[in-house]
N, C-alpha and C positions, 0 to 999 in steps of 0.2 A: 084516380088518386093512387099514389104509390103505396104499396103494401109494406107495412112495418110490423114485424112479428111481435106478438105479445109473449109474456112469460109462459102462458098456457100453450101457445104454439110451439115454443122451444121445448117445453117438457114433453109435448106429444111426439115430436120427431126424434127425440132421444130416448123414448120409452121402449121397453122390451117388446110391447105389443106392436109398435110401429116397425121395429127392426125385424121381428119375426114375420111380419106381413109383406116384407119386400120380396119381389119376384126372384126366383132362383135363376131365371134366364131373362136377360135384358138385352134387346137388340141382337139376339142369337148368341150372346156371350154368357157362359156360365161363370160367375165370378162372385166370390164372397167378400171381395175387397171393400165394398160399400158397407156391409154389415160390420166388418172389423173396424172400419174407420169410424162409424157412428158410435159403436160401443166405446171406442177410445175417447172420442170427443165428449161423450156423456160423463166421463170421469173427470174432465178438466174443470177446475173452478173458474167462475166468472168473477172478475174484479168487483168489489163492492163499489157502488156509486160514490161513496165518500172517499175512496182511495184513488179513483180514476184521475182527478186533477193532478195529484202528485205523480202518478205513473206517467202521465203525458208530459209533464215538465221534465222528468228524468229521461224519457224517450227523446224529447227534443234536444236534451243536452248530450245525447249520444249513448245513453244506457240501453244496450241491446237486450238485457234481461227484462227491463221494463217494457220495451217494445214487444218482445215476444210474449210477455204475460198478457198484454192487451189483445194481441192477435189470437192466441190460443183460447182466451176467455170468450171470444166472440165467434169461434168456429161454429158453434151450435146455432148462432144467429144466421149464418150463411146457409146452413142445412135447411132451416125453416123457410127462407126465401126461395131456395132452389126447389124445394118441395112444392111451394105455392105456384111457382112459374111452370114447373113440369105438369102440374094438374091442369093449369090453364091451357097448356100446349095440347094435352091429350083431349081436352074438352073441345078445342077449336079445330083439331085435326080432322081431315076428311077421311072417311073409311078407306078410300083407295090410296091414301097417302098419309099413313100414321106418323106421329112425331118420332123422327129418327134421332133421338138424343136420350141419354141416360141421366139419372139423378147424379151419378158420380161426375159426369161431364159438367153439369151445371154447378156442382159444388166446387169443382176445381177452378172454374172460371170465376165464381163468386169469391173464392179465397184470394184471388189476385186483386179483386176490387177491394176487399177488406184490408189487404196489405197496403194498398195505395191510400186508403182512407186514414189508416194509422199514421202513415208517413206525412200526410198533408194536414191533418187536423190541428187546429189551433185552439188550445184550451180556453182562450179568451173569447171564442165565438159564443154567441148566445144560443146557437143551435146545439142541442145535446148530441153527444157522439153517436148513439144508436141511430138517430135520424140522419145524421151526416153520413154515417157508414152505409146506411140503407141505399142511399142514392148511388154511391160508388159500387156497391155490390150489384144492384140492378143494372147499372151501366156496363159493368164487366160482363155479366151474363148475357145481356142483350147484344153486346158487340160480339161475344163469342158465338151466339146463335146466328148472327149474320154470316158467319163463316161455315157453319155446318152445311153439309151438302156440297161443299167445295173440297177442301183438303185440310182437315183439322186433326192435329195429333193430340191425343189425350195427354194432359200434363200430370206427371206423377205428383202425388201429394207431397212427397219429400222434396220436390223441386221448389216448393213455395219459399222455404227458408233461404235458398240460394237467390231467388228473385228478390226477397226482402233485403239481403245483404247487397245485392247489385244496386238496387234503388238508392239505398243509403250511401254507398260508395260514390255513385254517380252524383248525387246531390252535394255531398261533402267536397268532391273534387271541383264542382262548378263554383261553389262558394269560395274556395281557396284560390282557384286559378282564373275565374271569370269566363270560363268556356267549358264546353262539354268534353268529357274524357273520351279518348279513343278506346276501342276494344282492347288494344294492346296495353294501354296504360291501366285499364281496369283489371286486366288479366294479372298484372303484377301486384296490384293492390289487394285483390281477392285471392291470389295464389291459386288460380284455376286456369285451365287451358283457354286460349283465345277462342277456340271453336265453341266452348261452352258459354263464354261471355256473349258471343254473337247470338247464340241460340236464346239465351235469357233476354237479351235486348229485344230480339224479335218478338218473343212471347209477351214481354212486358208492354211494348209499344203497340202491338197489334190488338191486344186484348183490352187494355184499359186506357189507352191514350184518349185524351179529351179532344 
């Protein structure tokens, strides 16, 4: 059965006690980025259930502020799922082959799944968004895990917004023109180098493609 975080789970992974207990060294890397990230996420408000239908309608109509409000409101949801999966990985890992993946790696993959969920969710669905998003987040993390041990580049958290913008521009272009946009066309729409668009396309498709 797929794991869906409770409010208690979310409060636990954004608590000072949880953050203080995070290892100083993870996979040989001394990095406070994960602490700083969770501390920031802990301050972000989650949309009230009563306001979500209106936010999704605005997001579908092209309101970027509404879309980003939903995404940022559910970042703590991703942390809880990533923590749960990492715990399972450590429990199932063999002593001679420990789980070579960090919490930050899983969060970054999960954030991509969350972004996709917000883009694709239809408020008319009978499935609540948290349940819908959970599948996408698990899917993104599991697909990311398939690539670990090969050649996976950590995705900077700040790149998530660029991927968000890319997905939306790609979808809008296809609706208007009836075909997929080229990297060159998206480069002009997004005002970013073609090389960056290509990188974002690769990350988006390989990580959360269905």
